[in-house]
N, C-alpha and C positions, 0 to 999 in steps of 0.2 A: 086929251093927249092921245093917240094910238101909241101901239109900242115901237112903231119904226121912228116915230119923233122921239118918243123917250130915250130911245136907244142912241138916236144922234145927239141929242142933247148929254146923255152921257158920256160918251165919247169926246166930244165937244169940253163939257167939264174935266176930263181925265187931262186932256192933251197937255196942259201947263205940267202937269206933275211928270208926264211921261217925258219932255224933254226939259224939264228943269235942271237934269242932271249932265245934260251936254252943254247949259250956259255955265252951270257952275267949273265943269271940266276945264273950258275955256277961260274962264275968269283968273285960275292960277296955272297957267300953263308951265309945263314941263315940272312938275312937283313930282309926279312919279314915271316919269320917263326913264327909259333904261341907262341913258347916262348919268343923269342925278343921282337914281339909284346904286348903280355901281361904283358911282366917285365918291359916295358917304365915306367919310373920314372921321369929322368929329361925331361927339355926343350932339351936339344942335343939329348936324345933319341927318342922324339917326331918329332924333324925337320929333323933326321937321316932316321926315319920313312916315314914321308911325301916326302922325297925327293926319296926314292924307289918307292913310289906308282907313284908319278909324273914321274920316268923313266919307269915304267910299263908301265903308260898312253902314255908317245911317243911312246915307241916302239908298242903300238896297234894302234895308230894312224899311223905310216908309215905301218903296215900291212895292215889297211884301204887301203890306199891310193896304196898300190902294189894291191891289189883286183881291186881298181878301172880301173887302166890301165891293168890288166890281161882282166877283164872284156871286153873294149872297144878291147884289141887284137883279142879274142874271134868273138865276133860281126862280125869283118872285115872278116871272114871265110863264114858268113852265119847267116841266122835267124832259120835255121831248124836245128834238132838235127844231131851231139852232141852240135853243138856249142851254141844252145840256151840254153841249160841244164846247160852248162859250164860257161857262162855269168851268168845266175842266181845264180849260186852257187858263184860266186866271187863277185855279188850285196849281195848276204846273209852273205857272211864274212864280207863285208865291214861293214853292219850293226851291227854285233855282235861285231867287232872291236871297231867299235866306240863307242858301248854302255860299252864296257869293259873299253876302254878311260875314258868314263864320270864317270863311277862307281869310277876307280881308282883316279881319281880328288878330287872326292867326300870325299873319304877317306883320301887323301892328306889332304884336307881342313881340316877336322877335327883332324886331328893330328897337324896342324897348330893353331889350337884353343887351342887344349891340352897344346901346348908348351907355346903359349902366356899366358896363366894363370898361369905358372911357372915361368914366370920372377921376 
């Protein structure tokens, strides 16, 4: 298998992971929409929102891990363009997804605090 075919196979294999969050988001519409978040008044409301943020964080962590693996595969092709650029791109995305996960976990923690005050 030549490099272009291998690259195409890698991208096809990664496609379900890239688009799985879109399906997950559509499976529970409204959980994190602005109206739901700002209308939260009960302990259950805030716990549900916290759980949704935790799910978003977990999804972001999965995407980060996928990009770690993809970067390693790109490096196997060599350190010259275009492989170096693709590896670097994946490393940057990994960092962004990890930041997204951290921020979502912070929001979840705040909603857990709000829920605890409503006991």
